[in-house]
TIRO-2110 file (N, C-alpha, C; in Angstrom, 1 decimal):
// TIRO-2110
-71.0, 122.0, -66.0, N, 1, A
-70.8, 123.4, -66.1, CA, 1, A
-72.1, 124.1, -66.6, C, 1, A
-72.4, 125.1, -65.9, N, 2, A
-73.6, 125.8, -66.2, CA, 2, A
-73.5, 126.5, -67.6, C, 2, A
-74.6, 126.8, -68.3, N, 3, A
-74.6, 127.3, -69.6, CA, 3, A
-73.8, 128.6, -69.7, C, 3, A
-74.1, 129.5, -68.8, N, 4, A
-73.4, 130.8, -68.8, CA, 4, A
-71.9, 130.7, -68.6, C, 4, A
-71.5, 129.8, -67.8, N, 5, A
-70.1, 129.5, -67.5, CA, 5, A
-69.5, 128.9, -68.8, C, 5, A
-70.2, 128.0, -69.5, N, 6, A
-69.7, 127.4, -70.7, CA, 6, A
-69.5, 128.4, -71.8, C, 6, A
-70.5, 129.4, -71.9, N, 7, A
-70.3, 130.4, -72.9, CA, 7, A
-69.1, 131.3, -72.6, C, 7, A
-68.9, 131.6, -71.4, N, 8, A
-67.7, 132.4, -71.0, CA, 8, A
-66.5, 131.7, -71.3, C, 8, A
-66.5, 130.4, -71.1, N, 9, A
-65.3, 129.5, -71.4, CA, 9, A
-65.0, 129.5, -72.9, C, 9, A
-66.0, 129.3, -73.7, N, 10, A
-65.7, 129.2, -75.1, CA, 10, A
-65.2, 130.6, -75.7, C, 10, A
-65.8, 131.7, -75.1, N, 11, A
-65.3, 133.0, -75.6, CA, 11, A
-63.9, 133.2, -75.2, C, 11, A
-63.5, 132.8, -74.0, N, 12, A
-62.1, 133.0, -73.5, CA, 12, A
-61.1, 132.2, -74.2, C, 12, A
-61.5, 131.0, -74.6, N, 13, A
-60.5, 130.0, -75.1, CA, 13, A
-60.5, 129.9, -76.7, C, 13, A
-61.3, 130.7, -77.3, N, 14, A
-61.3, 130.7, -78.8, CA, 14, A
-60.7, 132.0, -79.4, C, 14, A
-59.8, 131.8, -80.3, N, 15, A
-59.1, 133.0, -80.9, CA, 15, A
-60.1, 133.9, -81.6, C, 15, A
-60.0, 135.1, -81.4, N, 16, A
-60.9, 136.1, -82.0, CA, 16, A
-60.6, 136.1, -83.5, C, 16, A
-61.7, 136.1, -84.3, N, 17, A
-61.6, 136.0, -85.7, CA, 17, A
-62.1, 137.3, -86.3, C, 17, A
-61.9, 137.5, -87.6, N, 18, A
-62.4, 138.7, -88.3, CA, 18, A
-63.8, 138.7, -88.7, C, 18, A
-64.5, 137.5, -88.4, N, 19, A
-66.0, 137.4, -88.7, CA, 19, A
-66.7, 137.1, -87.4, C, 19, A
-68.0, 137.3, -87.5, N, 20, A
-68.8, 137.0, -86.3, CA, 20, A
-69.1, 135.5, -86.2, C, 20, A
-68.4, 134.8, -85.4, N, 21, A
-68.6, 133.4, -85.3, CA, 21, A
-69.9, 132.9, -84.8, C, 21, A
-70.4, 131.8, -85.2, N, 22, A
-71.6, 131.2, -84.7, CA, 22, A
-71.4, 130.5, -83.4, C, 22, A
-72.4, 130.6, -82.5, N, 23, A
-72.4, 129.8, -81.3, CA, 23, A
-73.2, 128.6, -81.6, C, 23, A
-72.6, 127.4, -81.5, N, 24, A
-73.3, 126.2, -81.9, CA, 24, A
-73.6, 125.3, -80.7, C, 24, A
-74.8, 124.7, -80.7, N, 25, A
-75.3, 123.8, -79.7, CA, 25, A
-75.2, 122.4, -80.3, C, 25, A
-74.6, 121.5, -79.5, N, 26, A
-74.5, 120.1, -79.9, CA, 26, A
-75.2, 119.2, -78.9, C, 26, A
-76.2, 118.4, -79.3, N, 27, A
-76.8, 117.5, -78.4, CA, 27, A
-76.5, 116.1, -78.9, C, 27, A
-75.8, 115.3, -78.1, N, 28, A
-75.4, 114.0, -78.4, CA, 28, A
-76.4, 113.0, -77.7, C, 28, A
-76.9, 112.0, -78.5, N, 29, A
-77.9, 111.1, -78.0, CA, 29, A
-77.3, 109.8, -77.6, C, 29, A
-78.1, 109.1, -76.8, N, 30, A
-77.9, 107.7, -76.5, CA, 30, A
-79.2, 106.9, -76.6, C, 30, A
-79.0, 105.7, -77.0, N, 31, A
-80.3, 104.8, -77.2, CA, 31, A
-81.1, 105.3, -78.4, C, 31, A
-80.5, 106.0, -79.3, N, 32, A
-81.3, 106.5, -80.5, CA, 32, A
-80.7, 106.0, -81.7, C, 32, A
-81.5, 105.4, -82.6, N, 33, A
-81.1, 104.9, -83.9, CA, 33, A
-81.8, 105.8, -84.9, C, 33, A
-81.0, 106.7, -85.6, N, 34, A
-81.6, 107.6, -86.5, CA, 34, A
-82.4, 106.9, -87.6, C, 34, A
-82.1, 105.7, -88.0, N, 35, A
-82.8, 105.0, -89.0, CA, 35, A
-84.2, 104.5, -88.5, C, 35, A
-84.2, 104.2, -87.2, N, 36, A
-85.4, 103.7, -86.6, CA, 36, A
-86.3, 104.8, -85.9, C, 36, A
-85.6, 105.7, -85.2, N, 37, A
-86.3, 106.7, -84.4, CA, 37, A
-86.3, 108.0, -85.3, C, 37, A
-87.5, 108.4, -85.6, N, 38, A
-87.6, 109.6, -86.5, CA, 38, A
-87.6, 110.9, -85.6, C, 38, A
-86.4, 111.4, -85.5, N, 39, A
-86.3, 112.6, -84.6, CA, 39, A
-86.3, 113.9, -85.5, C, 39, A
-87.5, 114.4, -85.7, N, 40, A
-87.7, 115.7, -86.4, CA, 40, A
-88.2, 116.7, -85.4, C, 40, A
-87.6, 117.9, -85.5, N, 41, A
-87.8, 118.9, -84.5, CA, 41, A
-88.1, 120.3, -85.2, C, 41, A
-89.1, 121.0, -84.8, N, 42, A
-89.3, 122.4, -85.2, CA, 42, A
-89.3, 123.2, -83.9, C, 42, A
-88.3, 124.0, -83.7, N, 43, A
-88.0, 124.7, -82.5, CA, 43, A
-88.1, 126.2, -82.7, C, 43, A
-88.5, 126.9, -81.7, N, 44, A
-88.6, 128.4, -81.7, CA, 44, A
-87.4, 129.0, -81.2, C, 44, A
-86.9, 130.0, -82.0, N, 45, A
-85.7, 130.8, -81.5, CA, 45, A
-86.2, 132.2, -81.1, C, 45, A
-86.3, 132.4, -79.8, N, 46, A
-86.8, 133.7, -79.3, CA, 46, A
-86.0, 134.9, -79.8, C, 46, A
-84.7, 134.7, -80.1, N, 47, A
-83.9, 135.8, -80.6, CA, 47, A
-83.3, 135.4, -81.9, C, 47, A
-83.7, 136.2, -82.9, N, 48, A
-83.3, 135.9, -84.3, CA, 48, A
-81.8, 135.9, -84.5, C, 48, A
-81.2, 135.0, -85.3, N, 49, A
-79.8, 134.9, -85.6, CA, 49, A
-79.5, 135.5, -86.9, C, 49, A
-80.3, 135.2, -87.9, N, 50, A
-80.1, 135.7, -89.3, CA, 50, A
-81.4, 135.8, -90.0, C, 50, A
-81.4, 136.5, -91.1, N, 51, A
-82.6, 136.5, -92.0, CA, 51, A
-82.6, 135.2, -92.8, C, 51, A
-83.7, 134.6, -92.9, N, 52, A
-83.8, 133.4, -93.7, CA, 52, A
-84.2, 133.7, -95.1, C, 52, A
-83.6, 133.0, -96.1, N, 53, A
-84.0, 133.1, -97.5, CA, 53, A
-85.1, 132.1, -97.7, C, 53, A
-86.3, 132.6, -98.1, N, 54, A
-87.5, 131.7, -98.3, CA, 54, A
-88.0, 131.8, -99.7, C, 54, A
-88.5, 130.7, -100.2, N, 55, A
-89.1, 130.6, -101.6, CA, 55, A
-90.4, 130.0, -101.5, C, 55, A
-91.4, 130.5, -102.3, N, 56, A
-92.7, 129.9, -102.2, CA, 56, A
-93.1, 129.3, -103.6, C, 56, A
-93.8, 128.1, -103.5, N, 57, A
-94.4, 127.5, -104.7, CA, 57, A
-95.9, 128.0, -104.7, C, 57, A
-96.2, 128.9, -105.6, N, 58, A
-97.5, 129.6, -105.6, CA, 58, A
-98.1, 129.5, -107.0, C, 58, A
-99.4, 129.8, -107.0, N, 59, A
-100.1, 129.8, -108.3, CA, 59, A
-100.1, 131.2, -108.9, C, 59, A
-99.7, 132.2, -108.1, N, 60, A
-99.6, 133.6, -108.6, CA, 60, A
-98.5, 134.3, -108.0, C, 60, A
-98.2, 135.5, -108.4, N, 61, A
-97.1, 136.3, -107.9, CA, 61, A
-97.4, 136.7, -106.5, C, 61, A
-96.3, 137.0, -105.7, N, 62, A
-96.4, 137.5, -104.4, CA, 62, A
-95.3, 138.6, -104.2, C, 62, A
-95.8, 139.7, -103.6, N, 63, A
-94.8, 140.7, -103.3, CA, 63, A
-94.1, 140.5, -102.0, C, 63, A
-94.4, 139.5, -101.3, N, 64, A
-93.9, 139.2, -100.0, CA, 64, A
-92.7, 138.3, -100.0, C, 64, A
-92.6, 137.4, -101.0, N, 65, A
-91.6, 136.4, -101.0, CA, 65, A
-91.2, 136.0, -102.4, C, 65, A
-90.0, 135.5, -102.6, N, 66, A
-89.6, 135.0, -103.9, CA, 66, A
-90.5, 133.8, -104.2, C, 66, A
-90.9, 133.6, -105.5, N, 67, A
-91.9, 132.5, -105.8, CA, 67, A
-91.5, 131.8, -107.0, C, 67, A
-92.0, 130.6, -107.1, N, 68, A
-91.9, 129.8, -108.3, CA, 68, A
-93.4, 129.3, -108.6, C, 68, A
-93.9, 129.7, -109.8, N, 69, A
-95.3, 129.3, -110.1, CA, 69, A
-95.2, 128.0, -110.9, C, 69, A
-96.4, 127.4, -111.0, N, 70, A
-96.4, 126.1, -111.7, CA, 70, A
-95.8, 126.1, -113.1, C, 70, A
-96.1, 127.0, -114.0, N, 71, A
-95.5, 127.0, -115.3, CA, 71, A
-94.0, 127.1, -115.3, C, 71, A
-93.4, 127.5, -114.2, N, 72, A
-91.9, 127.6, -114.1, CA, 72, A
-91.3, 126.3, -113.6, C, 72, A
-92.1, 125.3, -113.1, N, 73, A
-91.6, 124.1, -112.6, CA, 73, A
-90.7, 123.4, -113.6, C, 73, A
-91.0, 123.5, -114.9, N, 74, A
-90.3, 122.8, -115.9, CA, 74, A
-88.8, 123.2, -116.0, C, 74, A
-88.5, 124.4, -115.5, N, 75, A
-87.1, 124.8, -115.6, CA, 75, A
-86.2, 124.0, -114.7, C, 75, A
-86.8, 123.3, -113.7, N, 76, A
-86.0, 122.6, -112.7, CA, 76, A
-86.0, 121.1, -113.0, C, 76, A
-86.3, 120.8, -114.2, N, 77, A
-86.0, 119.4, -114.6, CA, 77, A
-84.5, 119.2, -114.8, C, 77, A
-83.8, 120.3, -115.0, N, 78, A
-82.4, 120.3, -115.0, CA, 78, A
-81.8, 120.1, -113.6, C, 78, A
-81.1, 119.1, -113.4, N, 79, A
-80.6, 118.7, -112.0, CA, 79, A
-79.7, 119.8, -111.5, C, 79, A
-78.9, 120.4, -112.3, N, 80, A
-78.0, 121.5, -111.8, CA, 80, A
-78.8, 122.7, -111.3, C, 80, A
-79.9, 123.1, -112.1, N, 81, A
-80.7, 124.2, -111.7, CA, 81, A
-81.5, 123.9, -110.4, C, 81, A
-81.9, 122.6, -110.2, N, 82, A
-82.6, 122.2, -109.0, CA, 82, A
-81.7, 122.3, -107.8, C, 82, A
-80.5, 121.7, -107.9, N, 83, A
-79.6, 121.8, -106.8, CA, 83, A
-79.2, 123.2, -106.4, C, 83, A
-79.0, 124.0, -107.4, N, 84, A
-78.7, 125.4, -107.1, CA, 84, A
-79.9, 126.1, -106.4, C, 84, A
-81.1, 125.8, -106.8, N, 85, A
-82.3, 126.4, -106.1, CA, 85, A
-82.3, 126.0, -104.6, C, 85, A
-82.1, 124.7, -104.4, N, 86, A
-82.1, 124.2, -103.0, CA, 86, A
-81.1, 124.8, -102.1, C, 86, A
-79.9, 125.0, -102.7, N, 87, A
-78.8, 125.7, -101.9, CA, 87, A
-79.1, 127.1, -101.6, C, 87, A
-79.8, 127.8, -102.6, N, 88, A
-80.0, 129.2, -102.5, CA, 88, A
-81.0, 129.6, -101.3, C, 88, A
-81.9, 128.7, -101.0, N, 89, A
-82.9, 129.1, -100.0, CA, 89, A
-82.9, 128.2, -98.7, C, 89, A
-83.2, 128.8, -97.6, N, 90, A
-83.2, 128.1, -96.3, CA, 90, A
-84.5, 127.3, -96.1, C, 90, A
-85.6, 127.9, -96.6, N, 91, A
-86.9, 127.3, -96.4, CA, 91, A
-87.7, 127.4, -97.7, C, 91, A
-88.6, 126.4, -97.9, N, 92, A
-89.6, 126.5, -99.0, CA, 92, A
-91.0, 126.3, -98.4, C, 92, A
-91.9, 127.1, -98.9, N, 93, A
-93.3, 127.0, -98.6, CA, 93, A
-94.1, 126.8, -99.8, C, 93, A
-95.4, 126.4, -99.6, N, 94, A
-96.2, 126.0, -100.8, CA, 94, A
-97.7, 126.2, -100.4, C, 94, A
-98.5, 126.5, -101.4, N, 95, A
-99.9, 126.5, -101.3, CA, 95, A
-100.4, 125.1, -101.4, C, 95, A
-101.3, 124.6, -100.5, N, 96, A
-101.7, 123.2, -100.4, CA, 96, A
-102.1, 122.6, -101.8, C, 96, A
-102.9, 123.2, -102.6, N, 97, A
-103.3, 122.5, -103.9, CA, 97, A
-102.1, 122.2, -104.8, C, 97, A
-101.0, 122.9, -104.6, N, 98, A
-99.8, 122.6, -105.5, CA, 98, A
-98.9, 121.5, -104.9, C, 98, A
-99.1, 121.1, -103.7, N, 99, A
-98.2, 120.2, -103.1, CA, 99, A
-97.9, 118.9, -103.8, C, 99, A
-98.9, 118.2, -104.4, N, 100, A
-98.6, 117.0, -105.2, CA, 100, A
-97.6, 117.2, -106.3, C, 100, A
-97.8, 118.4, -107.0, N, 101, A
-96.9, 118.7, -108.1, CA, 101, A
-95.5, 119.1, -107.6, C, 101, A
-95.5, 119.8, -106.5, N, 102, A
-94.3, 120.2, -105.8, CA, 102, A
-93.5, 118.9, -105.5, C, 102, A
-94.2, 118.0, -104.9, N, 103, A
-93.5, 116.7, -104.5, CA, 103, A
-92.9, 116.0, -105.7, C, 103, A
-93.7, 116.0, -106.8, N, 104, A
-93.2, 115.3, -108.0, CA, 104, A
-92.0, 116.0, -108.6, C, 104, A
-92.1, 117.3, -108.7, N, 105, A
-91.0, 118.1, -109.4, CA, 105, A
-89.8, 118.3, -108.5, C, 105, A
-90.0, 118.5, -107.2, N, 106, A
-88.9, 118.9, -106.3, CA, 106, A
-88.5, 118.0, -105.2, C, 106, A
-89.4, 117.0, -104.9, N, 107, A
-89.3, 116.2, -103.8, CA, 107, A
-88.0, 115.4, -103.7, C, 107, A
-87.4, 114.9, -104.8, N, 108, A
-86.2, 114.1, -104.8, CA, 108, A
-85.0, 114.8, -104.2, C, 108, A
-85.0, 116.2, -104.3, N, 109, A
-83.9, 117.0, -103.8, CA, 109, A
-84.3, 117.7, -102.5, C, 109, A
-85.5, 118.2, -102.4, N, 110, A
-85.9, 118.9, -101.2, CA, 110, A
-86.1, 118.0, -100.0, C, 110, A
-86.6, 116.7, -100.3, N, 111, A
-86.7, 115.8, -99.2, CA, 111, A
-85.5, 115.4, -98.5, C, 111, A
-84.4, 114.9, -99.2, N, 112, A
-83.2, 114.6, -98.5, CA, 112, A
-82.5, 115.8, -97.9, C, 112, A
-82.7, 117.0, -98.4, N, 113, A
-82.2, 118.2, -97.9, CA, 113, A
-82.9, 118.7, -96.6, C, 113, A
-84.1, 118.1, -96.3, N, 114, A
-84.9, 118.5, -95.2, CA, 114, A
-85.6, 119.8, -95.4, C, 114, A
-85.8, 120.2, -96.7, N, 115, A
-86.5, 121.5, -97.0, CA, 115, A
-87.8, 121.4, -97.6, C, 115, A
-88.4, 120.2, -97.6, N, 116, A
-89.7, 120.0, -98.2, CA, 116, A
-90.8, 120.7, -97.4, C, 116, A
-91.6, 121.5, -98.0, N, 117, A
-92.7, 122.2, -97.2, CA, 117, A
-93.5, 121.1, -96.5, C, 117, A
-93.8, 121.4, -95.2, N, 118, A
-94.5, 120.5, -94.4, CA, 118, A
-95.7, 121.1, -93.7, C, 118, A
-96.7, 120.3, -93.3, N, 119, A
-97.9, 120.9, -92.6, CA, 119, A
-97.5, 121.7, -91.3, C, 119, A
-96.4, 121.3, -90.7, N, 120, A
-96.0, 122.0, -89.5, CA, 120, A
-95.4, 123.4, -89.7, C, 120, A
-94.7, 123.5, -90.9, N, 121, A
-94.1, 124.8, -91.1, CA, 121, A
-93.8, 124.9, -92.6, C, 121, A
-94.8, 125.2, -93.4, N, 122, A
-94.5, 125.4, -94.8, CA, 122, A
-95.7, 125.3, -95.8, C, 122, A
-96.9, 124.8, -95.3, N, 123, A
-98.0, 124.7, -96.3, CA, 123, A
-99.1, 125.7, -95.9, C, 123, A
-99.5, 126.4, -96.9, N, 124, A
-100.6, 127.4, -96.8, CA, 124, A
-101.9, 126.8, -97.3, C, 124, A
-103.0, 127.0, -96.6, N, 125, A
-104.3, 126.6, -97.1, CA, 125, A
-104.8, 127.6, -98.1, C, 125, A
-104.5, 128.9, -97.9, N, 126, A
-105.0, 130.0, -98.8, CA, 126, A
-103.8, 130.8, -99.2, C, 126, A
-103.8, 131.3, -100.4, N, 127, A
-102.7, 132.1, -100.9, CA, 127, A
-103.0, 133.5, -100.9, C, 127, A
-103.1, 134.1, -99.6, N, 128, A
-103.4, 135.5, -99.5, CA, 128, A
-102.3, 136.1, -98.6, C, 128, A
-102.1, 137.4, -98.8, N, 129, A
-101.0, 138.1, -98.1, CA, 129, A
-100.9, 137.9, -96.6, C, 129, A
-102.1, 137.9, -96.0, N, 130, A
-102.1, 137.8, -94.5, CA, 130, A
-101.6, 136.4, -94.1, C, 130, A
-102.0, 135.3, -94.8, N, 131, A
-101.5, 134.0, -94.4, CA, 131, A
-100.0, 133.8, -94.7, C, 131, A
-99.6, 134.4, -95.9, N, 132, A
-98.2, 134.3, -96.3, CA, 132, A
-97.4, 135.0, -95.3, C, 132, A
-97.8, 136.2, -94.9, N, 133, A
-97.0, 137.0, -93.9, CA, 133, A
-96.9, 136.3, -92.5, C, 133, A
-98.0, 135.7, -92.1, N, 134, A
-98.0, 135.0, -90.8, CA, 134, A
-97.1, 133.8, -90.8, C, 134, A
-97.0, 133.1, -92.0, N, 135, A
-96.1, 132.0, -92.1, CA, 135, A
-94.7, 132.4, -92.1, C, 135, A
-94.4, 133.5, -92.9, N, 136, A
-93.0, 134.0, -92.9, CA, 136, A
-92.6, 134.5, -91.5, C, 136, A
-93.4, 135.1, -90.7, N, 137, A
-93.1, 135.5, -89.4, CA, 137, A
-92.8, 134.3, -88.5, C, 137, A
-93.5, 133.2, -88.7, N, 138, A
-93.3, 132.0, -87.9, CA, 138, A
-91.9, 131.4, -88.3, C, 138, A
-91.6, 131.3, -89.6, N, 139, A
-90.4, 130.7, -90.1, CA, 139, A
-89.2, 131.5, -89.6, C, 139, A
-89.3, 132.9, -89.6, N, 140, A
-88.2, 133.7, -89.2, CA, 140, A
-87.7, 133.5, -87.8, C, 140, A
-88.6, 132.9, -86.9, N, 141, A
-88.2, 132.7, -85.5, CA, 141, A
-88.2, 131.1, -85.2, C, 141, A
-88.1, 130.3, -86.3, N, 142, A
-88.1, 128.9, -86.1, CA, 142, A
-86.9, 128.2, -86.7, C, 142, A
-86.6, 127.0, -86.3, N, 143, A
-85.5, 126.2, -86.9, CA, 143, A
-86.0, 124.8, -87.0, C, 143, A
-85.7, 124.2, -88.1, N, 144, A
-86.2, 122.9, -88.5, CA, 144, A
-85.0, 121.9, -88.5, C, 144, A
-85.1, 120.9, -87.7, N, 145, A
-84.0, 119.9, -87.5, CA, 145, A
-84.5, 118.5, -87.7, C, 145, A
-83.5, 117.7, -88.3, N, 146, A
-83.8, 116.3, -88.4, CA, 146, A
-82.5, 115.5, -88.1, C, 146, A
-82.5, 114.6, -87.2, N, 147, A
-81.3, 113.8, -86.8, CA, 147, A
-81.0, 112.8, -87.9, C, 147, A
-79.8, 112.9, -88.5, N, 148, A
-79.3, 111.9, -89.5, CA, 148, A
-78.3, 111.0, -88.8, C, 148, A
-77.9, 111.4, -87.6, N, 149, A
-77.0, 110.6, -86.8, CA, 149, A
-77.4, 110.7, -85.4, C, 149, A
-76.6, 110.1, -84.5, N, 150, A
-77.0, 110.1, -83.1, CA, 150, A
-76.6, 111.5, -82.4, C, 150, A
-76.9, 112.6, -83.1, N, 151, A
-76.6, 113.9, -82.5, CA, 151, A
-77.3, 114.9, -83.3, C, 151, A
-77.5, 116.1, -82.8, N, 152, A
-78.0, 117.3, -83.5, CA, 152, A
-77.0, 118.4, -83.2, C, 152, A
-76.7, 119.2, -84.3, N, 153, A
-75.9, 120.4, -84.1, CA, 153, A
-76.5, 121.5, -84.9, C, 153, A
-76.6, 122.7, -84.2, N, 154, A
-77.2, 123.8, -84.9, CA, 154, A
-76.7, 125.1, -84.3, C, 154, A
-76.8, 126.2, -85.0, N, 155, A
-76.4, 127.5, -84.5, CA, 155, A
-77.5, 128.0, -83.7, C, 155, A
-77.2, 128.5, -82.5, N, 156, A
-78.1, 129.1, -81.5, CA, 156, A
-77.8, 130.6, -81.3, C, 156, A
-76.8, 131.1, -81.9, N, 157, A
-76.5, 132.5, -81.7, CA, 157, A
-75.3, 132.9, -82.5, C, 157, A
-74.9, 134.1, -82.2, N, 158, A
-73.7, 134.7, -82.8, CA, 158, A
-72.8, 135.2, -81.7, C, 158, A
-71.5, 135.2, -82.0, N, 159, A
-70.5, 135.7, -81.0, CA, 159, A
-70.8, 137.1, -80.4, C, 159, A
-71.4, 137.9, -81.3, N, 160, A
-71.7, 139.3, -81.0, CA, 160, A
-73.0, 139.4, -80.1, C, 160, A
-73.8, 138.4, -80.0, N, 161, A
-75.0, 138.4, -79.2, CA, 161, A
-74.7, 138.4, -77.7, C, 161, A
-75.6, 139.0, -76.9, N, 162, A
-75.6, 138.9, -75.5, CA, 162, A
-75.8, 137.4, -75.0, C, 162, A
-75.1, 137.0, -74.0, N, 163, A
-75.2, 135.7, -73.5, CA, 163, A
-76.7, 135.3, -73.1, C, 163, A
-77.4, 136.3, -72.5, N, 164, A
-78.8, 136.1, -72.1, CA, 164, A
-79.6, 135.7, -73.3, C, 164, A
-79.4, 136.3, -74.4, N, 165, A
-80.2, 135.9, -75.6, CA, 165, A
-79.8, 134.5, -76.1, C, 165, A
-78.5, 134.2, -76.1, N, 166, A
-78.1, 132.9, -76.5, CA, 166, A
-78.7, 131.8, -75.5, C, 166, A
-78.7, 132.1, -74.2, N, 167, A
-79.2, 131.2, -73.3, CA, 167, A
-80.7, 130.9, -73.5, C, 167, A
-81.5, 132.0, -73.9, N, 168, A
-82.9, 131.8, -74.2, CA, 168, A
-83.1, 130.9, -75.4, C, 168, A
-82.2, 131.1, -76.4, N, 169, A
-82.3, 130.3, -77.6, CA, 169, A
-82.0, 128.8, -77.3, C, 169, A
-81.0, 128.6, -76.5, N, 170, A
-80.6, 127.2, -76.1, CA, 170, A
-81.7, 126.5, -75.4, C, 170, A
-82.3, 127.2, -74.4, N, 171, A
-83.3, 126.6, -73.6, CA, 171, A
-84.5, 126.2, -74.5, C, 171, A
-84.9, 127.1, -75.4, N, 172, A
-86.0, 126.8, -76.2, CA, 172, A
-85.8, 125.7, -77.2, C, 172, A
-84.6, 125.6, -77.8, N, 173, A
-84.3, 124.6, -78.7, CA, 173, A
-84.1, 123.2, -78.0, C, 173, A
-83.4, 123.3, -76.9, N, 174, A
-83.2, 122.0, -76.1, CA, 174, A
-84.6, 121.4, -75.7, C, 174, A
-85.5, 122.3, -75.2, N, 175, A
-86.8, 121.8, -74.8, CA, 175, A
-87.5, 121.1, -76.0, C, 175, A
-87.4, 121.7, -77.2, N, 176, A
-88.1, 121.1, -78.3, CA, 176, A
-87.5, 119.8, -78.7, C, 176, A
-86.1, 119.7, -78.6, N, 177, A
-85.4, 118.4, -78.9, CA, 177, A
-85.8, 117.3, -77.9, C, 177, A
-85.9, 117.7, -76.6, N, 178, A
-86.3, 116.7, -75.6, CA, 178, A
-87.7, 116.2, -75.9, C, 178, A
-88.6, 117.0, -76.3, N, 179, A
-90.0, 116.6, -76.6, CA, 179, A
-90.1, 115.6, -77.8, C, 179, A
-89.1, 115.7, -78.7, N, 180, A
-89.1, 114.8, -79.8, CA, 180, A
-88.4, 113.5, -79.6, C, 180, A
-87.8, 113.3, -78.4, N, 181, A
-87.1, 112.1, -78.1, CA, 181, A
-88.0, 111.1, -77.4, C, 181, A
-88.0, 109.8, -77.8, N, 182, A
-88.9, 108.8, -77.2, CA, 182, A
-88.8, 108.7, -75.7, C, 182, A
-87.6, 108.8, -75.1, N, 183, A
-87.4, 108.7, -73.7, CA, 183, A
-86.9, 110.0, -73.0, C, 183, A
-87.1, 111.1, -73.7, N, 184, A
-86.8, 112.4, -73.2, CA, 184, A
-85.3, 112.5, -72.8, C, 184, A
-85.1, 113.0, -71.5, N, 185, A
-83.7, 113.2, -71.1, CA, 185, A
-82.9, 112.0, -71.0, C, 185, A
-83.5, 110.8, -70.9, N, 186, A
-82.8, 109.6, -70.8, CA, 186, A
-82.1, 109.3, -72.2, C, 186, A
-82.5, 109.9, -73.2, N, 187, A
-81.9, 109.8, -74.5, CA, 187, A
-80.8, 110.8, -74.8, C, 187, A
-80.5, 111.6, -73.8, N, 188, A
-79.4, 112.6, -74.0, CA, 188, A
-78.1, 112.1, -73.3, C, 188, A
-77.1, 112.0, -74.1, N, 189, A
-75.8, 111.6, -73.6, CA, 189, A
-75.1, 112.8, -73.0, C, 189, A
-75.0, 113.9, -73.7, N, 190, A
-74.4, 115.1, -73.2, CA, 190, A
-74.8, 116.3, -74.1, C, 190, A
-74.5, 117.5, -73.6, N, 191, A
-74.8, 118.7, -74.4, CA, 191, A
-73.5, 119.5, -74.4, C, 191, A
-73.2, 120.1, -75.5, N, 192, A
-72.0, 120.9, -75.7, CA, 192, A
-72.3, 122.2, -76.4, C, 192, A
-71.5, 123.2, -76.1, N, 193, A
-71.5, 124.5, -76.9, CA, 193, A
-70.1, 124.8, -77.4, C, 193, A
-70.1, 125.5, -78.6, N, 194, A
-68.8, 125.9, -79.1, CA, 194, A
-69.0, 127.1, -80.0, C, 194, A
-67.9, 127.8, -80.3, N, 195, A
-67.8, 128.8, -81.3, CA, 195, A
-67.4, 128.0, -82.6, C, 195, A
-67.8, 128.6, -83.7, N, 196, A
-67.6, 127.8, -85.0, CA, 196, A
-66.1, 127.4, -85.2, C, 196, A
-65.2, 128.2, -84.7, N, 197, A
-63.8, 127.9, -84.9, CA, 197, A
-63.1, 127.4, -83.6, C, 197, A
-63.9, 127.1, -82.6, N, 198, A
-63.4, 126.7, -81.3, CA, 198, A
-63.7, 125.2, -81.0, C, 198, A
-63.2, 124.8, -79.8, N, 199, A
-63.5, 123.5, -79.3, CA, 199, A
-64.7, 123.4, -78.5, C, 199, A
-65.5, 122.3, -78.5, N, 200, A
-66.7, 122.2, -77.7, CA, 200, A
-66.4, 122.1, -76.2, C, 200, A
-67.4, 122.6, -75.5, N, 201, A
-67.3, 122.5, -74.0, CA, 201, A
-68.6, 121.9, -73.5, C, 201, A
-68.6, 120.9, -72.6, N, 202, A
-69.8, 120.3, -72.1, CA, 202, A
-70.5, 121.3, -71.2, C, 202, A
-71.8, 121.2, -71.2, N, 203, A
-72.6, 122.1, -70.4, CA, 203, A
-73.9, 121.5, -70.0, C, 203, A
-74.7, 122.2, -69.2, N, 204, A
-76.1, 121.9, -68.9, CA, 204, A
-77.0, 122.9, -69.6, C, 204, A
-78.2, 122.5, -69.9, N, 205, A
-79.1, 123.4, -70.6, CA, 205, A
-79.8, 124.3, -69.7, C, 205, A
-79.1, 125.0, -68.8, N, 206, A
-79.7, 125.9, -67.9, CA, 206, A
-78.6, 126.9, -67.4, C, 206, A
END
């Protein structure tokens, strides 16, 4: 089933809810061992789904983003405070000179959660407003994925969005996922879309 047909199908067959349901993309793999094959993906979403909550590990204050400076790191020795912090934000960024201390203080929780600042999307060489804003703009249109099992599932839209915009997001994300797979399309078992409260429907990424 073509992607537009699949989107029409899930809209038709899912009960209307009082909230704006997510449109989810599921990519199931074959010949992939998550423990052996490191499938990490940073994909671009041409059409924004939601505002992301971002926190920065900086040496000084920033008017552009919530921040935690080095003297404040000690607050997060408390495990409850650290877990609360990780749940509160979608992304964490950091200035490069602070990264070793960030890894020591926050790595045990940020790492498993897939939220550790990375060179691909999260580490600043200079702590100036222009670089901070440029990184925030990149993050607002990006999604960071890591396969913990033989599939990836993520939100690619909202029920209220036009199908054309959802299709653009799916194509962009699926292309990025393919590039991260060792054998590209041969590692894809199937693709599905669903509304958050509905049943998945098999589709093609076009």
